[in-house]
TORKOL-4160 file (C-alpha; in steps of 0.2 Angstrom, whole numbers, padded with zeros to 4 digits, m for minus):
384
<pt num="1" X="m0085" Y="0007" Z="0034"/>
<pt num="2" X="m0084" Y="0007" Z="0053"/>
<pt num="3" X="m0091" Y="m0011" Z="0054"/>
<pt num="4" X="m0080" Y="m0019" Z="0041"/>
<pt num="5" X="m0062" Y="m0026" Z="0042"/>
<pt num="6" X="m0048" Y="m0029" Z="0030"/>
<pt num="7" X="m0035" Y="m0043" Z="0029"/>
<pt num="8" X="m0016" Y="m0040" Z="0024"/>
<pt num="9" X="m0006" Y="m0055" Z="0019"/>
<pt num="10" X="0013" Y="m0052" Z="0018"/>
<pt num="11" X="0024" Y="m0063" Z="0006"/>
<pt num="12" X="0042" Y="m0059" Z="0010"/>
<pt num="13" X="0050" Y="m0068" Z="m0004"/>
<pt num="14" X="0059" Y="m0060" Z="m0019"/>
<pt num="15" X="0070" Y="m0067" Z="m0033"/>
<pt num="16" X="0081" Y="m0052" Z="m0031"/>
<pt num="17" X="0081" Y="m0037" Z="m0020"/>
<pt num="18" X="0078" Y="m0020" Z="m0028"/>
<pt num="19" X="0092" Y="m0007" Z="m0025"/>
<pt num="20" X="0080" Y="0005" Z="m0016"/>
<pt num="21" X="0071" Y="m0008" Z="m0006"/>
<pt num="22" X="0070" Y="m0008" Z="0013"/>
<pt num="23" X="0054" Y="m0018" Z="0015"/>
<pt num="24" X="0054" Y="m0034" Z="0025"/>
<pt num="25" X="0059" Y="m0045" Z="0010"/>
<pt num="26" X="0072" Y="m0058" Z="0007"/>
<pt num="27" X="0080" Y="m0065" Z="m0008"/>
<pt num="28" X="0086" Y="m0083" Z="m0009"/>
<pt num="29" X="0074" Y="m0090" Z="0003"/>
<pt num="30" X="0061" Y="m0098" Z="m0008"/>
<pt num="31" X="0065" Y="m0115" Z="0000"/>
<pt num="32" X="0056" Y="m0109" Z="0016"/>
<pt num="33" X="0040" Y="m0106" Z="0006"/>
<pt num="34" X="0031" Y="m0123" Z="0010"/>
<pt num="35" X="0034" Y="m0120" Z="0029"/>
<pt num="36" X="0029" Y="m0102" Z="0028"/>
<pt num="37" X="0013" Y="m0105" Z="0019"/>
<pt num="38" X="0009" Y="m0118" Z="0033"/>
<pt num="39" X="0013" Y="m0106" Z="0046"/>
<pt num="40" X="0003" Y="m0092" Z="0038"/>
<pt num="41" X="m0013" Y="m0103" Z="0036"/>
<pt num="42" X="m0011" Y="m0108" Z="0055"/>
<pt num="43" X="m0009" Y="m0090" Z="0060"/>
<pt num="44" X="m0025" Y="m0085" Z="0050"/>
<pt num="45" X="m0035" Y="m0100" Z="0057"/>
<pt num="46" X="m0031" Y="m0094" Z="0075"/>
<pt num="47" X="m0043" Y="m0079" Z="0072"/>
<pt num="48" X="m0058" Y="m0091" Z="0068"/>
<pt num="49" X="m0066" Y="m0090" Z="0085"/>
<pt num="50" X="m0065" Y="m0071" Z="0085"/>
<pt num="51" X="m0068" Y="m0068" Z="0066"/>
<pt num="52" X="m0087" Y="m0066" Z="0064"/>
<pt num="53" X="m0085" Y="m0049" Z="0056"/>
<pt num="54" X="m0087" Y="m0044" Z="0037"/>
<pt num="55" X="m0070" Y="m0042" Z="0028"/>
<pt num="56" X="m0072" Y="m0031" Z="0012"/>
<pt num="57" X="m0054" Y="m0031" Z="0007"/>
<pt num="58" X="m0039" Y="m0044" Z="0006"/>
<pt num="59" X="m0022" Y="m0038" Z="0000"/>
<pt num="60" X="m0007" Y="m0049" Z="m0004"/>
<pt num="61" X="0009" Y="m0038" Z="m0003"/>
<pt num="62" X="0027" Y="m0041" Z="m0002"/>
<pt num="63" X="0040" Y="m0044" Z="m0006"/>
<pt num="64" X="0034" Y="m0053" Z="m0022"/>
<pt num="65" X="0017" Y="m0063" Z="m0019"/>
<pt num="66" X="0019" Y="m0069" Z="m0037"/>
<pt num="67" X="0034" Y="m0080" Z="m0030"/>
<pt num="68" X="0020" Y="m0091" Z="m0023"/>
<pt num="69" X="0013" Y="m0105" Z="m0034"/>
<pt num="70" X="m0006" Y="m0105" Z="m0038"/>
<pt num="71" X="m0008" Y="m0120" Z="m0027"/>
<pt num="72" X="0000" Y="m0110" Z="m0012"/>
<pt num="73" X="m0012" Y="m0095" Z="m0016"/>
<pt num="74" X="m0027" Y="m0107" Z="m0017"/>
<pt num="75" X="m0023" Y="m0114" Z="0000"/>
<pt num="76" X="m0021" Y="m0096" Z="0008"/>
<pt num="77" X="m0037" Y="m0090" Z="0000"/>
<pt num="78" X="m0047" Y="m0106" Z="0006"/>
<pt num="79" X="m0040" Y="m0102" Z="0023"/>
<pt num="80" X="m0045" Y="m0084" Z="0023"/>
<pt num="81" X="m0063" Y="m0089" Z="0016"/>
<pt num="82" X="m0064" Y="m0102" Z="0029"/>
<pt num="83" X="m0060" Y="m0090" Z="0043"/>
<pt num="84" X="m0068" Y="m0074" Z="0039"/>
<pt num="85" X="m0084" Y="m0068" Z="0031"/>
<pt num="86" X="m0079" Y="m0060" Z="0015"/>
<pt num="87" X="m0092" Y="m0048" Z="0007"/>
<pt num="88" X="m0099" Y="m0053" Z="m0010"/>
<pt num="89" X="m0090" Y="m0038" Z="m0017"/>
<pt num="90" X="m0074" Y="m0040" Z="m0008"/>
<pt num="91" X="m0059" Y="m0031" Z="m0016"/>
<pt num="92" X="m0045" Y="m0044" Z="m0017"/>
<pt num="93" X="m0028" Y="m0037" Z="m0022"/>
<pt num="94" X="m0012" Y="m0047" Z="m0027"/>
<pt num="95" X="0005" Y="m0038" Z="m0031"/>
<pt num="96" X="0014" Y="m0045" Z="m0045"/>
<pt num="97" X="0031" Y="m0043" Z="m0053"/>
<pt num="98" X="0027" Y="m0040" Z="m0072"/>
<pt num="99" X="0038" Y="m0054" Z="m0078"/>
<pt num="100" X="0029" Y="m0067" Z="m0067"/>
<pt num="101" X="0012" Y="m0065" Z="m0075"/>
<pt num="102" X="0009" Y="m0079" Z="m0087"/>
<pt num="103" X="m0008" Y="m0084" Z="m0095"/>
<pt num="104" X="m0009" Y="m0099" Z="m0083"/>
<pt num="105" X="m0005" Y="m0089" Z="m0068"/>
<pt num="106" X="m0017" Y="m0075" Z="m0072"/>
<pt num="107" X="m0031" Y="m0087" Z="m0075"/>
<pt num="108" X="m0027" Y="m0095" Z="m0058"/>
<pt num="109" X="m0028" Y="m0079" Z="m0049"/>
<pt num="110" X="m0045" Y="m0075" Z="m0057"/>
<pt num="111" X="m0052" Y="m0092" Z="m0053"/>
<pt num="112" X="m0048" Y="m0088" Z="m0035"/>
<pt num="113" X="m0058" Y="m0072" Z="m0035"/>
<pt num="114" X="m0043" Y="m0061" Z="m0035"/>
<pt num="115" X="m0050" Y="m0045" Z="m0044"/>
<pt num="116" X="m0037" Y="m0032" Z="m0043"/>
<pt num="117" X="m0018" Y="m0033" Z="m0047"/>
<pt num="118" X="m0005" Y="m0021" Z="m0043"/>
<pt num="119" X="0011" Y="m0021" Z="m0054"/>
<pt num="120" X="0027" Y="m0014" Z="m0050"/>
<pt num="121" X="0030" Y="m0005" Z="m0066"/>
<pt num="122" X="0041" Y="0009" Z="m0058"/>
<pt num="123" X="0048" Y="0016" Z="m0074"/>
<pt num="124" X="0045" Y="0015" Z="m0093"/>
<pt num="125" X="0064" Y="0018" Z="m0096"/>
<pt num="126" X="0075" Y="0003" Z="m0098"/>
<pt num="127" X="0091" Y="0012" Z="m0091"/>
<pt num="128" X="0081" Y="0017" Z="m0076"/>
<pt num="129" X="0074" Y="m0001" Z="m0073"/>
<pt num="130" X="0092" Y="m0007" Z="m0073"/>
<pt num="131" X="0098" Y="0006" Z="m0060"/>
<pt num="132" X="0083" Y="0001" Z="m0049"/>
<pt num="133" X="0088" Y="m0017" Z="m0049"/>
<pt num="134" X="0071" Y="m0022" Z="m0057"/>
<pt num="135" X="0071" Y="m0038" Z="m0067"/>
<pt num="136" X="0057" Y="m0034" Z="m0079"/>
<pt num="137" X="0055" Y="m0024" Z="m0095"/>
<pt num="138" X="0042" Y="m0012" Z="m0101"/>
<pt num="139" X="0037" Y="m0024" Z="m0114"/>
<pt num="140" X="0033" Y="m0037" Z="m0100"/>
<pt num="141" X="0023" Y="m0024" Z="m0090"/>
<pt num="142" X="0012" Y="m0021" Z="m0106"/>
<pt num="143" X="0011" Y="m0040" Z="m0109"/>
<pt num="144" X="0006" Y="m0043" Z="m0091"/>
<pt num="145" X="m0008" Y="m0030" Z="m0092"/>
<pt num="146" X="m0015" Y="m0038" Z="m0107"/>
<pt num="147" X="m0014" Y="m0056" Z="m0100"/>
<pt num="148" X="m0023" Y="m0051" Z="m0084"/>
<pt num="149" X="m0037" Y="m0043" Z="m0094"/>
<pt num="150" X="m0039" Y="m0058" Z="m0105"/>
<pt num="151" X="m0040" Y="m0068" Z="m0089"/>
<pt num="152" X="m0055" Y="m0057" Z="m0083"/>
<pt num="153" X="m0045" Y="m0046" Z="m0071"/>
<pt num="154" X="m0048" Y="m0028" Z="m0076"/>
<pt num="155" X="m0044" Y="m0018" Z="m0061"/>
<pt num="156" X="m0026" Y="m0015" Z="m0063"/>
<pt num="157" X="m0014" Y="m0003" Z="m0054"/>
<pt num="158" X="0004" Y="0002" Z="m0059"/>
<pt num="159" X="0017" Y="0009" Z="m0047"/>
<pt num="160" X="0029" Y="0022" Z="m0053"/>
<pt num="161" X="0044" Y="0029" Z="m0043"/>
<pt num="162" X="0050" Y="0047" Z="m0046"/>
<pt num="163" X="0066" Y="0056" Z="m0039"/>
<pt num="164" X="0077" Y="0042" Z="m0044"/>
<pt num="165" X="0095" Y="0044" Z="m0048"/>
<pt num="166" X="0097" Y="0047" Z="m0067"/>
<pt num="167" X="0079" Y="0052" Z="m0069"/>
<pt num="168" X="0075" Y="0069" Z="m0078"/>
<pt num="169" X="0059" Y="0078" Z="m0083"/>
<pt num="170" X="0059" Y="0070" Z="m0100"/>
<pt num="171" X="0061" Y="0052" Z="m0094"/>
<pt num="172" X="0048" Y="0054" Z="m0081"/>
<pt num="173" X="0036" Y="0061" Z="m0093"/>
<pt num="174" X="0039" Y="0046" Z="m0104"/>
<pt num="175" X="0035" Y="0034" Z="m0089"/>
<pt num="176" X="0019" Y="0044" Z="m0084"/>
<pt num="177" X="0013" Y="0045" Z="m0102"/>
<pt num="178" X="0016" Y="0026" Z="m0105"/>
<pt num="179" X="0006" Y="0022" Z="m0089"/>
<pt num="180" X="m0008" Y="0032" Z="m0096"/>
<pt num="181" X="m0007" Y="0024" Z="m0113"/>
<pt num="182" X="m0008" Y="0006" Z="m0104"/>
<pt num="183" X="m0026" Y="0011" Z="m0100"/>
<pt num="184" X="m0024" Y="0005" Z="m0082"/>
<pt num="185" X="m0038" Y="0010" Z="m0069"/>
<pt num="186" X="m0026" Y="0016" Z="m0055"/>
<pt num="187" X="m0009" Y="0024" Z="m0054"/>
<pt num="188" X="0002" Y="0026" Z="m0038"/>
<pt num="189" X="0016" Y="0038" Z="m0038"/>
<pt num="190" X="0030" Y="0035" Z="m0025"/>
<pt num="191" X="0044" Y="0048" Z="m0021"/>
<pt num="192" X="0060" Y="0039" Z="m0019"/>
<pt num="193" X="0065" Y="0037" Z="m0001"/>
<pt num="194" X="0083" Y="0033" Z="0002"/>
<pt num="195" X="0083" Y="0020" Z="0017"/>
<pt num="196" X="0097" Y="0015" Z="0028"/>
<pt num="197" X="0104" Y="m0002" Z="0023"/>
<pt num="198" X="0098" Y="m0001" Z="0005"/>
<pt num="199" X="0110" Y="m0005" Z="m0009"/>
<pt num="200" X="0105" Y="0012" Z="m0016"/>
<pt num="201" X="0111" Y="0021" Z="0000"/>
<pt num="202" X="0128" Y="0013" Z="m0002"/>
<pt num="203" X="0129" Y="0018" Z="m0021"/>
<pt num="204" X="0125" Y="0036" Z="m0016"/>
<pt num="205" X="0137" Y="0036" Z="m0002"/>
<pt num="206" X="0151" Y="0030" Z="m0014"/>
<pt num="207" X="0147" Y="0044" Z="m0026"/>
<pt num="208" X="0141" Y="0032" Z="m0040"/>
<pt num="209" X="0124" Y="0040" Z="m0041"/>
<pt num="210" X="0117" Y="0057" Z="m0038"/>
<pt num="211" X="0099" Y="0061" Z="m0034"/>
<pt num="212" X="0089" Y="0074" Z="m0044"/>
<pt num="213" X="0088" Y="0091" Z="m0036"/>
<pt num="214" X="0073" Y="0094" Z="m0024"/>
<pt num="215" X="0065" Y="0106" Z="m0036"/>
<pt num="216" X="0066" Y="0094" Z="m0050"/>
<pt num="217" X="0057" Y="0080" Z="m0039"/>
<pt num="218" X="0043" Y="0093" Z="m0035"/>
<pt num="219" X="0041" Y="0097" Z="m0054"/>
<pt num="220" X="0040" Y="0078" Z="m0058"/>
<pt num="221" X="0025" Y="0076" Z="m0046"/>
<pt num="222" X="0017" Y="0092" Z="m0052"/>
<pt num="223" X="0019" Y="0086" Z="m0070"/>
<pt num="224" X="0012" Y="0069" Z="m0067"/>
<pt num="225" X="m0003" Y="0076" Z="m0057"/>
<pt num="226" X="m0007" Y="0087" Z="m0072"/>
<pt num="227" X="m0005" Y="0073" Z="m0085"/>
<pt num="228" X="m0016" Y="0061" Z="m0075"/>
<pt num="229" X="m0029" Y="0074" Z="m0072"/>
<pt num="230" X="m0029" Y="0079" Z="m0090"/>
<pt num="231" X="m0033" Y="0061" Z="m0095"/>
<pt num="232" X="m0047" Y="0058" Z="m0083"/>
<pt num="233" X="m0039" Y="0052" Z="m0067"/>
<pt num="234" X="m0046" Y="0057" Z="m0050"/>
<pt num="235" X="m0033" Y="0063" Z="m0038"/>
<pt num="236" X="m0041" Y="0055" Z="m0022"/>
<pt num="237" X="m0026" Y="0053" Z="m0011"/>
<pt num="238" X="m0009" Y="0062" Z="m0011"/>
<pt num="239" X="0000" Y="0048" Z="m0020"/>
<pt num="240" X="m0014" Y="0039" Z="m0029"/>
<pt num="241" X="m0025" Y="0042" Z="m0044"/>
<pt num="242" X="m0040" Y="0032" Z="m0050"/>
<pt num="243" X="m0050" Y="0033" Z="m0066"/>
<pt num="244" X="m0066" Y="0032" Z="m0056"/>
<pt num="245" X="m0071" Y="0032" Z="m0038"/>
<pt num="246" X="m0075" Y="0014" Z="m0039"/>
<pt num="247" X="m0057" Y="0010" Z="m0043"/>
<pt num="248" X="m0050" Y="0019" Z="m0028"/>
<pt num="249" X="m0040" Y="0006" Z="m0017"/>
<pt num="250" X="m0053" Y="0000" Z="m0004"/>
<pt num="251" X="m0039" Y="m0008" Z="0006"/>
<pt num="252" X="m0028" Y="0007" Z="0007"/>
<pt num="253" X="m0043" Y="0018" Z="0012"/>
<pt num="254" X="m0045" Y="0006" Z="0027"/>
<pt num="255" X="m0028" Y="0012" Z="0033"/>
<pt num="256" X="m0031" Y="0030" Z="0029"/>
<pt num="257" X="m0047" Y="0030" Z="0038"/>
<pt num="258" X="m0039" Y="0021" Z="0053"/>
<pt num="259" X="m0051" Y="0006" Z="0052"/>
<pt num="260" X="m0047" Y="m0011" Z="0059"/>
<pt num="261" X="m0037" Y="m0024" Z="0049"/>
<pt num="262" X="m0028" Y="m0040" Z="0052"/>
<pt num="263" X="m0010" Y="m0042" Z="0047"/>
<pt num="264" X="m0003" Y="m0060" Z="0043"/>
<pt num="265" X="0014" Y="m0065" Z="0039"/>
<pt num="266" X="0032" Y="m0060" Z="0044"/>
<pt num="267" X="0034" Y="m0042" Z="0048"/>
<pt num="268" X="0015" Y="m0039" Z="0045"/>
<pt num="269" X="0006" Y="m0025" Z="0055"/>
<pt num="270" X="m0012" Y="m0026" Z="0061"/>
<pt num="271" X="m0024" Y="m0015" Z="0071"/>
<pt num="272" X="m0037" Y="m0026" Z="0080"/>
<pt num="273" X="m0048" Y="m0021" Z="0095"/>
<pt num="274" X="m0038" Y="m0005" Z="0098"/>
<pt num="275" X="m0022" Y="m0014" Z="0099"/>
<pt num="276" X="m0007" Y="m0012" Z="0087"/>
<pt num="277" X="0001" Y="m0028" Z="0082"/>
<pt num="278" X="0018" Y="m0031" Z="0074"/>
<pt num="279" X="0024" Y="m0048" Z="0069"/>
<pt num="280" X="0041" Y="m0055" Z="0070"/>
<pt num="281" X="0051" Y="m0049" Z="0054"/>
<pt num="282" X="0062" Y="m0064" Z="0051"/>
<pt num="283" X="0055" Y="m0078" Z="0041"/>
<pt num="284" X="0063" Y="m0091" Z="0052"/>
<pt num="285" X="0057" Y="m0083" Z="0068"/>
<pt num="286" X="0040" Y="m0080" Z="0062"/>
<pt num="287" X="0038" Y="m0099" Z="0057"/>
<pt num="288" X="0045" Y="m0104" Z="0074"/>
<pt num="289" X="0034" Y="m0093" Z="0084"/>
<pt num="290" X="0018" Y="m0098" Z="0075"/>
<pt num="291" X="0022" Y="m0117" Z="0077"/>
<pt num="292" X="0026" Y="m0115" Z="0096"/>
<pt num="293" X="0014" Y="m0102" Z="0103"/>
<pt num="294" X="m0003" Y="m0105" Z="0108"/>
<pt num="295" X="m0008" Y="m0087" Z="0108"/>
<pt num="296" X="m0021" Y="m0079" Z="0097"/>
<pt num="297" X="m0008" Y="m0068" Z="0089"/>
<pt num="298" X="0006" Y="m0081" Z="0089"/>
<pt num="299" X="0019" Y="m0072" Z="0079"/>
<pt num="300" X="0017" Y="m0055" Z="0088"/>
<pt num="301" X="0034" Y="m0046" Z="0092"/>
<pt num="302" X="0023" Y="m0031" Z="0098"/>
<pt num="303" X="0005" Y="m0031" Z="0105"/>
<pt num="304" X="0002" Y="m0013" Z="0111"/>
<pt num="305" X="m0015" Y="m0005" Z="0117"/>
<pt num="306" X="m0019" Y="0010" Z="0106"/>
<pt num="307" X="m0020" Y="0026" Z="0116"/>
<pt num="308" X="m0036" Y="0036" Z="0111"/>
<pt num="309" X="m0027" Y="0052" Z="0109"/>
<pt num="310" X="m0015" Y="0044" Z="0097"/>
<pt num="311" X="m0029" Y="0036" Z="0087"/>
<pt num="312" X="m0037" Y="0054" Z="0086"/>
<pt num="313" X="m0020" Y="0060" Z="0079"/>
<pt num="314" X="m0019" Y="0046" Z="0066"/>
<pt num="315" X="m0037" Y="0050" Z="0061"/>
<pt num="316" X="m0032" Y="0068" Z="0058"/>
<pt num="317" X="m0015" Y="0065" Z="0049"/>
<pt num="318" X="m0020" Y="0051" Z="0038"/>
<pt num="319" X="m0037" Y="0058" Z="0034"/>
<pt num="320" X="m0029" Y="0074" Z="0027"/>
<pt num="321" X="m0020" Y="0063" Z="0014"/>
<pt num="322" X="m0038" Y="0060" Z="0007"/>
<pt num="323" X="m0039" Y="0075" Z="m0004"/>
<pt num="324" X="m0058" Y="0075" Z="m0007"/>
<pt num="325" X="m0065" Y="0066" Z="0009"/>
<pt num="326" X="m0053" Y="0073" Z="0022"/>
<pt num="327" X="m0060" Y="0072" Z="0040"/>
<pt num="328" X="m0078" Y="0077" Z="0044"/>
<pt num="329" X="m0083" Y="0085" Z="0060"/>
<pt num="330" X="m0098" Y="0073" Z="0061"/>
<pt num="331" X="m0088" Y="0057" Z="0059"/>
<pt num="332" X="m0075" Y="0063" Z="0071"/>
<pt num="333" X="m0089" Y="0066" Z="0084"/>
<pt num="334" X="m0098" Y="0050" Z="0081"/>
<pt num="335" X="m0081" Y="0040" Z="0083"/>
<pt num="336" X="m0074" Y="0049" Z="0098"/>
<pt num="337" X="m0088" Y="0058" Z="0107"/>
<pt num="338" X="m0078" Y="0074" Z="0106"/>
<pt num="339" X="m0077" Y="0089" Z="0094"/>
<pt num="340" X="m0063" Y="0090" Z="0083"/>
<pt num="341" X="m0061" Y="0108" Z="0085"/>
<pt num="342" X="m0060" Y="0106" Z="0104"/>
<pt num="343" X="m0047" Y="0092" Z="0104"/>
<pt num="344" X="m0036" Y="0100" Z="0091"/>
<pt num="345" X="m0040" Y="0118" Z="0094"/>
<pt num="346" X="m0022" Y="0124" Z="0094"/>
<pt num="347" X="m0016" Y="0113" Z="0080"/>
<pt num="348" X="m0031" Y="0118" Z="0068"/>
<pt num="349" X="m0027" Y="0136" Z="0072"/>
<pt num="350" X="m0009" Y="0134" Z="0066"/>
<pt num="351" X="m0015" Y="0125" Z="0051"/>
<pt num="352" X="m0028" Y="0139" Z="0046"/>
<pt num="353" X="m0015" Y="0153" Z="0049"/>
<pt num="354" X="m0003" Y="0145" Z="0037"/>
<pt num="355" X="m0017" Y="0141" Z="0024"/>
<pt num="356" X="m0012" Y="0123" Z="0025"/>
<pt num="357" X="m0031" Y="0117" Z="0026"/>
<pt num="358" X="m0048" Y="0122" Z="0021"/>
<pt num="359" X="m0065" Y="0119" Z="0028"/>
<pt num="360" X="m0080" Y="0115" Z="0017"/>
<pt num="361" X="m0097" Y="0121" Z="0021"/>
<pt num="362" X="m0102" Y="0104" Z="0027"/>
<pt num="363" X="m0089" Y="0104" Z="0041"/>
<pt num="364" X="m0076" Y="0094" Z="0031"/>
<pt num="365" X="m0058" Y="0098" Z="0034"/>
<pt num="366" X="m0047" Y="0095" Z="0019"/>
<pt num="367" X="m0028" Y="0098" Z="0014"/>
<pt num="368" X="m0028" Y="0114" Z="0004"/>
<pt num="369" X="m0026" Y="0110" Z="m0014"/>
<pt num="370" X="m0010" Y="0120" Z="m0017"/>
<pt num="371" X="m0002" Y="0113" Z="m0002"/>
<pt num="372" X="0000" Y="0094" Z="m0007"/>
<pt num="373" X="0019" Y="0096" Z="m0009"/>
<pt num="374" X="0021" Y="0103" Z="0009"/>
<pt num="375" X="0008" Y="0091" Z="0017"/>
<pt num="376" X="0021" Y="0086" Z="0030"/>
<pt num="377" X="0020" Y="0103" Z="0037"/>
<pt num="378" X="0001" Y="0099" Z="0041"/>
<pt num="379" X="0005" Y="0081" Z="0047"/>
<pt num="380" X="0018" Y="0087" Z="0059"/>
<pt num="381" X="0005" Y="0096" Z="0069"/>
<pt num="382" X="m0002" Y="0079" Z="0075"/>
<pt num="383" X="0014" Y="0071" Z="0080"/>
<pt num="384" X="0019" Y="0073" Z="0099"/>
């Protein structure tokens, strides 16, 4: 893993903005797509003199990547392949809104080598989908999955949100059960985060909606974990389950193991050559900077050297999210030339005293299985 890279491509366009969303996305700006794709391909191409490295995952995220035409996606993929050395088994993920998936679109994605699709299912309950501002139906999610399979894409993830206003244990169980019955290979569960500036935040402040109690939200997570486990899903990361290790998200594991990745597009983040890079968030500013800058990272709003101690902290904090793999003493030593127990002696002593972590016989540090719901108490030890 140490010698391979990943590529993230941000597509900030949406038809409508979901009520809970605070991502770098914009509705009503599809007229900018042609200029954006031009800028995106130009930004990617800037890396060609430096890109003689294997890339084992590509991820189209958003926003809504399925707002792009197949012609646009083709051009982007041709640029990626012309710039980087994609491995023969590269995982190429594409996020889709379920109602955007047609037979023609699915075949187009498959023909481009896209072999994994992530669908924003979010809920199986029509009333909840409306409260979230989603524009698809459960039926469209089921149809999208079948359409993707027919096109040859059989690695499919669905996202579900829990802790949303109006949800209860019964409706949540229905959503999880439906996801299982759809026979997908991967499920991601996201606890609702009420972000500043979101439409949901305003609705809550006005008293139009009420969040479930915290103990109900905890019970939702625990119920889903049991149900997924009972149906053969492997709980490999705090928020993620896969039917088999082969279906674990290779791209997201690149982040959790703090391995290098390029980030292209408006608001995208990257970590290359021990530098953290964040692009301009505005679509217009992003296009303008790419078109006028001669720099290697033309759209960067931040380009900051990574402090080695902060990198160590990231390795610990993100590694603990990996419930089976965790952090090994050997890998830490090989990476940093120091001993984990020496660098974080005080922090590890605190975690052990609180029974938040456990050591395996092989020198692997893992989050304690019964502490997943209070994992932040462990993570905070590695934040200055």
